[in-house]
C-alpha positions as CSV (number, residue, x, y, z in Angstrom):
1,M,-10.1,-17.7,28.6
2,R,-9.4,-18.3,32.3
3,V,-8.6,-15.0,34.3
4,L,-6.4,-15.2,37.3
5,A,-5.2,-12.4,39.4
6,P,-1.4,-12.2,39.2
7,S,-1.1,-10.4,42.6
8,S,-3.7,-12.3,44.4
9,P,-2.8,-13.4,47.9
10,A,-1.4,-17.0,48.4
11,W,-4.1,-18.1,50.7
12,P,-3.6,-21.5,52.3
13,E,-6.6,-23.9,51.9
14,P,-8.7,-23.5,55.1
15,E,-8.7,-26.1,57.5
16,V,-11.8,-28.6,57.6
17,P,-12.7,-28.6,61.3
18,A,-12.6,-32.1,62.9
19,R,-16.0,-33.3,63.8
20,A,-17.4,-36.1,65.7
21,A,-20.8,-36.0,63.7
22,P,-21.2,-34.5,60.2
23,E,-24.5,-33.0,61.1
24,A,-22.9,-31.0,64.2
25,P,-21.3,-27.6,63.7
26,G,-17.6,-27.8,64.3
27,P,-15.5,-25.1,65.8
28,G,-15.7,-21.8,63.9
29,E,-18.8,-23.1,62.0
30,T,-22.6,-21.9,62.4
31,L,-26.0,-24.0,61.7
32,D,-28.5,-21.9,60.1
33,A,-32.2,-22.7,59.6
34,I,-34.1,-21.1,56.5
35,C,-37.5,-21.7,54.9
36,G,-39.1,-22.1,58.1
37,G,-36.4,-24.7,59.3
38,E,-37.0,-26.8,56.2
39,V,-33.4,-26.1,55.0
40,Q,-30.4,-26.2,57.5
41,V,-27.0,-25.1,56.4
42,L,-23.6,-25.4,58.2
43,Q,-21.5,-22.5,57.5
44,R,-18.1,-21.0,58.7
45,R,-18.3,-18.1,60.6
46,T,-15.3,-16.3,58.8
47,G,-15.6,-18.0,55.3
48,Y,-18.0,-17.2,52.5
49,R,-21.7,-17.3,53.6
50,F,-24.6,-17.5,51.3
51,N,-27.0,-14.6,51.2
52,L,-30.4,-13.7,49.6
53,D,-29.0,-13.8,46.2
54,S,-29.0,-17.6,46.2
55,L,-32.7,-17.9,47.3
56,L,-33.7,-15.5,44.6
57,L,-31.8,-17.5,42.0
58,A,-33.3,-20.8,43.0
59,H,-36.9,-19.6,42.8
60,F,-36.3,-17.6,39.7
61,A,-34.8,-20.7,38.0
62,V,-37.9,-23.0,38.8
63,Q,-40.7,-20.6,38.4
64,T,-39.5,-18.6,35.5
65,G,-36.7,-20.9,33.9
66,G,-38.5,-24.2,34.2
67,A,-35.7,-25.9,36.1
68,G,-38.2,-28.3,37.7
69,R,-37.8,-30.3,34.6
70,G,-34.7,-32.2,33.7
71,R,-31.1,-32.4,35.1
72,I,-29.7,-29.3,36.7
73,I,-26.3,-28.1,37.6
74,D,-25.2,-25.3,40.0
75,L,-21.8,-23.9,39.0
76,G,-19.7,-22.9,42.0
77,T,-22.3,-24.5,44.5
78,G,-20.1,-23.2,47.5
79,C,-21.8,-24.8,50.9
80,G,-24.4,-26.3,48.5
81,I,-27.2,-23.7,49.3
82,V,-28.7,-23.7,45.9
83,P,-29.0,-27.4,45.3
84,L,-30.6,-27.8,48.8
85,L,-33.1,-25.1,48.0
86,L,-33.9,-26.8,44.7
87,S,-34.2,-30.1,46.3
88,R,-36.0,-29.6,49.7
89,R,-38.0,-26.5,48.9
90,L,-38.7,-26.6,45.2
91,G,-39.1,-30.3,44.6
92,C,-36.2,-30.9,42.1
93,T,-35.0,-34.3,42.0
94,D,-31.7,-34.5,39.9
95,V,-29.3,-31.8,41.0
96,T,-25.6,-31.6,40.7
97,G,-23.4,-29.1,42.5
98,L,-19.9,-28.3,41.2
99,E,-17.4,-26.6,43.5
100,L,-13.8,-25.7,43.1
101,Q,-12.7,-25.3,46.8
102,P,-12.0,-28.4,48.9
103,G,-13.0,-27.0,52.0
104,L,-16.3,-25.7,50.8
105,F,-16.8,-29.0,48.9
106,S,-16.7,-30.8,52.2
107,L,-19.0,-28.5,53.9
108,A,-21.5,-29.1,51.0
109,Q,-21.3,-32.7,51.5
110,R,-22.3,-32.5,55.1
111,N,-25.2,-30.3,54.2
112,V,-26.4,-32.9,51.7
113,H,-26.2,-35.5,54.6
114,L,-27.7,-32.9,57.1
115,N,-30.8,-32.4,54.8
116,R,-31.1,-35.9,53.9
117,C,-30.8,-34.9,50.1
118,E,-28.5,-37.8,48.9
119,H,-30.8,-39.2,46.5
120,S,-31.5,-35.9,44.9
121,V,-28.3,-33.8,45.0
122,S,-24.8,-35.1,43.8
123,L,-21.7,-33.2,44.2
124,V,-18.5,-32.9,42.2
125,L,-15.1,-31.4,42.9
126,G,-13.9,-29.5,40.1
127,D,-13.1,-26.3,38.0
128,L,-15.9,-24.7,35.9
129,C,-13.1,-23.7,33.4
130,Q,-12.8,-27.5,32.9
131,V,-16.2,-28.9,32.9
132,D,-15.3,-31.1,29.7
133,Q,-13.3,-33.1,32.0
134,K,-16.0,-33.9,34.3
135,F,-19.3,-33.9,32.2
136,G,-20.3,-34.8,28.8
137,R,-21.5,-32.2,26.2
138,G,-25.2,-31.5,26.6
139,S,-25.5,-33.3,29.7
140,F,-28.0,-31.0,31.6
141,A,-31.3,-29.2,30.8
142,H,-30.5,-26.3,33.2
143,V,-27.4,-24.6,34.4
144,L,-27.4,-22.2,37.4
145,C,-24.8,-20.0,38.6
146,N,-24.2,-17.2,41.2
147,P,-21.0,-15.9,39.7
148,P,-18.4,-13.7,41.1
149,Y,-19.7,-10.1,40.7
150,R,-16.4,-8.0,40.8
151,A,-13.6,-8.2,38.1
152,P,-10.1,-8.7,39.7
153,A,-9.2,-4.9,39.7
154,S,-12.5,-3.6,41.3
155,G,-12.4,-2.7,44.8
156,R,-10.4,-4.4,47.7
157,V,-9.9,-8.2,47.6
158,N,-11.0,-9.8,50.7
159,T,-8.1,-11.3,52.7
160,E,-10.4,-14.3,53.5
161,R,-9.8,-16.8,50.8
162,E,-13.4,-18.2,50.5
163,R,-15.0,-14.9,50.5
164,A,-12.5,-13.5,47.8
165,L,-13.0,-16.3,45.4
166,A,-16.7,-16.1,45.5
167,R,-16.8,-12.2,45.1
168,H,-14.0,-11.6,42.7
169,E,-13.2,-13.0,39.4
170,L,-9.9,-14.6,40.5
171,T,-10.2,-18.1,39.1
172,C,-12.9,-17.6,36.5
173,A,-14.6,-14.7,34.6
174,L,-18.0,-14.2,33.1
175,V,-17.0,-15.6,29.7
176,D,-16.0,-18.9,31.5
177,V,-19.4,-19.3,33.2
178,V,-21.2,-18.8,29.8
179,R,-19.0,-21.0,27.9
180,A,-19.3,-23.7,30.5
181,A,-23.0,-23.3,30.5
182,R,-22.9,-23.5,26.7
183,Y,-21.0,-26.8,26.7
184,L,-23.1,-28.3,29.5
185,L,-26.6,-27.5,28.0
186,E,-28.6,-29.6,25.9
187,A,-30.5,-28.0,22.7
188,R,-33.1,-25.5,24.2
189,G,-31.4,-25.9,27.7
190,G,-31.6,-22.7,30.0
191,L,-29.0,-20.9,31.9
192,S,-30.3,-19.0,35.0
193,L,-28.2,-16.3,36.6
194,V,-28.2,-13.6,39.2
195,Y,-25.7,-10.7,38.4
196,P,-25.2,-6.9,39.0
197,V,-27.2,-4.6,36.8
198,S,-24.1,-2.4,36.4
199,R,-22.5,-5.3,34.2
200,F,-25.6,-6.0,32.1
201,S,-24.1,-4.8,28.8
202,E,-21.2,-7.1,29.3
203,L,-23.4,-10.1,30.2
204,A,-25.6,-9.4,27.2
205,T,-22.6,-9.2,24.9
206,T,-21.0,-12.4,26.3
207,L,-24.3,-14.4,26.1
208,K,-24.5,-13.3,22.4
209,A,-21.0,-14.3,21.5
210,E,-21.7,-17.8,22.9
211,R,-25.0,-18.1,21.1
212,L,-27.3,-18.0,24.2
213,S,-30.5,-16.0,23.7
214,M,-31.9,-13.8,26.7
215,R,-35.2,-15.1,27.1
216,H,-36.4,-13.6,30.5
217,L,-35.0,-10.7,32.5
218,R,-36.1,-9.5,36.2
219,L,-34.7,-6.5,38.0
220,V,-34.2,-6.7,41.7
221,H,-35.0,-3.5,43.8
222,P,-34.0,-3.3,47.3
223,R,-37.0,-1.1,47.8
224,P,-39.6,0.2,45.5
225,D,-38.1,3.8,45.3
226,R,-34.3,2.6,44.8
227,P,-32.8,1.6,41.6
228,A,-32.2,-1.9,40.7
229,K,-29.0,-3.3,41.8
230,L,-29.3,-7.0,40.7
231,L,-30.9,-8.7,37.9
232,L,-32.1,-12.3,37.3
233,L,-31.8,-13.7,33.8
234,H,-32.9,-16.7,32.0
235,A,-31.1,-17.5,28.7
236,V,-31.6,-20.3,26.4
237,R,-29.4,-22.2,24.0
238,S,-30.6,-22.5,20.3
239,S,-33.7,-20.2,20.6
240,R,-35.1,-17.2,18.8
241,A,-37.8,-16.4,21.2
242,P,-37.8,-12.6,22.1
243,L,-36.9,-11.4,25.4
244,V,-39.5,-10.8,27.9
245,V,-39.0,-8.2,30.7
246,L,-40.8,-9.4,33.9
247,P,-42.2,-7.1,36.5
248,P,-39.6,-6.1,39.0
249,L,-38.8,-7.9,42.2
250,V,-38.7,-5.8,45.3
251,V,-36.9,-7.1,48.4
252,H,-38.4,-4.5,51.0
253,S,-41.6,-3.1,50.3
254,A,-41.8,-0.9,53.2
255,P,-39.6,1.1,55.4
256,G,-37.7,-1.2,58.0
257,P,-35.9,-4.6,57.6
258,A,-39.0,-6.5,56.7
259,F,-39.2,-8.5,53.5
260,S,-41.9,-7.9,50.8
261,P,-44.5,-10.6,50.7
262,E,-43.0,-12.2,47.7
263,V,-39.5,-12.5,49.2
264,S,-40.9,-13.4,52.6
265,A,-42.6,-16.5,50.9
266,M,-39.3,-17.7,49.8
267,V,-37.5,-17.2,52.9
268,G,-40.1,-18.5,55.3
């Protein structure tokens, strides 16, 4: 079931800035370096911008979900940050990014070129609710997704189109993501997600309904003395293995803005 917001704003598709060179930031864009400069990312100043969640997901998928082996697809790839991390930082060689919004798709194309990932990353413009029109059943060993966290009626919907579609379930719901993963995954293939802890019950119910078994769970705490806000989950198709709850991941291990050693190793 595809969920649309009946009262969502009629946003115009954002203009793609004219550019003399695809590697140079255009008007209203920034060029950001992460992972010690190993990955460089063009982003729009006022559009959707990736955050730490994408880095946590990419590392979790490889280190826990085994995504370093086999074909990978990132659903809702945005500017292409997760495929870039998988390719440049984590050594993955066959990564596909699926993106719905033409403006972000164009930006992702430029980022793939900027990072010289043309031989390891491919991009597809399309809707995850219609993956059967783009890919064959069981085409991938791993599916990754950083889905919208908020239901359409929860909180104010951002007036900026890219951010609104990334944060709210305006064009897809959690069930669409899980159904797409179920279709795309080969037998014993794995789905890796980053998602709010507050929606864990819904996530578990949806995975069970689509016959995906939770295999590894890791809670993400902003600080050691704070409750977890996010979870990292690895689910497997056609598996009866028991769930393993991993040690927590702490983003900031001491007072102040500095990251914990584990997160610093991902970012630096």
